[in-house]
N, C-alpha and C positions, 0 to 999 in steps of 0.2 A: 647767266648760265641756264642751264634746261637742263635742271636733275632728273634723273631715272634712278627708284628707290629699287633695290632685287633684296631679298629674303632667302638669302643657302636654306636648305632643312633636308635635312636624312634621316632615317628609320633608325640607323644602328645609334645604338648609348648602348653601353654595360652598364651603367647605374642607374638607367631611368629609359625600360624597351619603349619604343614607340612614343617618344619622348614631342614630338612634335602635334602629335594627336592627344595628351594626356588633357585628362577634361580639365579645364577651369569655368564652375557655374554654369554647366552646361555648353561651352564653345571649345573645342581644341584649341590648344596654346597658341599653334601657327595663328590663327584667326585674331586672336586678342595683338598678335604681333603686326599684324597686318592692319588692324585697325588703328593703333600706335602710330601706323606709316601712313597709313588714309590720315587721320587728324593732324600731320605736321603739314602736308597740304604744299608739299614742294615740288610735286612732281609725282607724276603715273608711277603705282607701283606692283609687283609681280613676285611669286614664288618661285625660288630655281629649286626644283626638288628631284627624287630619286626615284619616288615610286607613285604609282595612282591610287593611294590613299590619302598620302598628304592631299595631291591635286585635286582630285574628287571633294575634301572637307573645305579646300579655298574656292574650289570653283561655286560649292554651294551656299558660301558666304557673298559671292557676288565678285571675288577674285580671281585674277588671271595667275594663273600657275604653266610653267614649264618644265616638262621633263628634262632632266638630263643627265646621263651616264651616271654611276657611283664611282666608276673608275678614274677618279680624279681625287689629285691630292690634298685639296683643301676647298672650303669655300669660295676663296678667289676665283678660284678656275671653275666652280660650277657658274660662278654668278657671269662670269666671261665668254662663258657656252651658251650659255641662256641669253645674254648682250644680243648676241651675232642672231639669234632667232627673234628678238623681241624688237630690236633696231639694227636691221642689217645697212640703211641707209645712213646711219649717224646722226638723227635729230637729234638725240642726248648726248651735249659735249663733258655732262659730269653723272658717275656711278656710283650711288651711295648703298654702301654692302651692309646691313643690319642684321646681324644675327636672329635665325629664328625662335634664340630660347631667351629674349629678354621681353617677354611682357606685361610689365612695368614700367617700361622705359616713357620717361614723360616726352611727348610732341614736341615742345620746345628743345630738349638734348638732342633731337633730329633737323631739326635746324639750324639748332649751333654749329653743327659740324661743315655747316656750309662754309661759316665766317672765314677760317683761314684761309681758303680759295679766292678770296678780296683781291690775296698778293698774287699776282700772275705768277711768280718767280715757284710758289711753292705748288708741289705734285699730286700730295696728297694731305688730306685733311683728317682730322682725329679728337676724339676726347679724354678729357683727366679732370678729374677731379681731387680735391685734397684728400688725404691718407688722415685718419683722423685718431690711430691709436697703435701702441707699439706692436701688439698682436697683427694689426693688419700688415703693418710696416715687414714685420718678418712672414707672411706667410708667402710660399714664394707661386703657390698660384692666383697672385694678385699682382699681377705685372705692374710694375714702375716704372715712369717714365722720366726722364732728366729732362730738365726744361724751365727755363727762367722767367716768369712774368713781370715785366716793368710794373709798377707800380700803378694801381687802376686798372692792367691791361687784361686784356680775357684769352689774348692770342699770343703764343710764342712758338720758334720753331723747337722740335722734338728732337734731340742730341743723342739721344740714346736710350733702349729698353732693357729691363731687367729682370730677374725673377728676383734677386737682390735690393736691398733698400738701397737707393742711389738718390744723388749724390750724396757721400758723406759730408761731415762735420754739420752743424746747425742750419734751422730752416725747413721750409716744408717740403714735405715727400708728395710727387704724384701718383695717385693710381689713375693705369691707363684703363679705358673703355673700349674695348672692341670692336666699336664702331668708326666705316670708316667712309672718306668721298673722294675719290678719285677722279681726276680727269682722262679722259676716255684716253688720251693717248699716254698715260700714265700707267693706267690697265692693261693697256697692251702690252708695254716695255715691262711690265712686272711680272706678270706670268708667262713672258719668253725668258725670263733670266733663270740660271741657272741657280741653286741652293749655295746661300751664302755661308761661308766658315760659323760667323758669328751666328747666324740663323740655328745652324744644325748644333750649334752648341750653347742657346740657350733655348733653344726650341721656341724662336720666339720668329714670325714670318714676316713679320715689319723691317725686321734687321736686315732681311733683303736688300731692299729699297733702298735705304741708309748705306749698306756696302758698295751699290751701286750709284752712288753718289747724288741717289733723287732726293728730293726735301720735303719732308713732313713738318706739316703746321698742327698745333694742338690749340684748341678752342678749350677753355676751364668754363666748367658746371660746378653746380654746389655739392652733389653727390653722384656717386659710384654706382647706377642700379645695379641689381645681383641678376646675373643668370641663373636658371633652374636647369641642374645638369645630376641632383640626386632626389629622392622621394621627400627629403625633407625640406626641399628649395619647394618641390612643388606644394608642398601645405602653406610653405610661408607667401608663394604667388596668391594663392585659392584667397589666405586674409587677405592680403593687400589690395584684391580686385573685388574682395566680397563688396554684392551691392546692398545698397543702404538698406536697412530694414531686415534684411538677411540673419539667420542664425549663425553663429561663430560656429565654425568647427564643422566638419562635412562639406561633401558637394551640391550645390543647388544646379540642379536640374541633372537632365541623363549625360551620358557619353553621345559627341555627337558624331 
């Protein structure tokens, strides 16, 4: 496999304005995500963004950025457009879609998302982690994946995704982590598909692929990293990424 990691980022956020540029200890959040992707060392990394301000922040950090119009339906469409600019000759056969609001994502998780693609029948790979509380299971913003791992197994087919707790009955529940690895041909097919009925009903883009008969494989990881969507999430990320010896609370360094 020859992966390329693309990070979609856009300024529009109702709960946390200018989210990609939110300061975390002197660096914009998007730069922290860029660094996590680089640490994974699975392939080149670039940011697909909608404004020069994000591109400038990425380039100041030594990263690559591609400006993509904001009039696209989703981050998946954004990375597909960026891919045409970054790799017009098709040298990379796998595209990893890493959300730009996951600054605390361990680099090992990004490596794990490639595991399901060892099966040539899998079109798209993603990550799941165990749900550990009734509150987590009942929260609609926590997307659940119906999958069953063999004893000791780390990869399983993803059979369905829902905002409800699935499947019913005793047994583990799985928290879906919105990081994907697409085979390049699968990404091209996916963005060309119309919105699916179940996708529209659940408001979950990945159901479009399942409705179209595409196979999604899930790799199991220990825990679900949190995304930064609100000011409270941002403070949590600042605490998680606080440099050793820095005082708790507050922001080390100025905004980049």
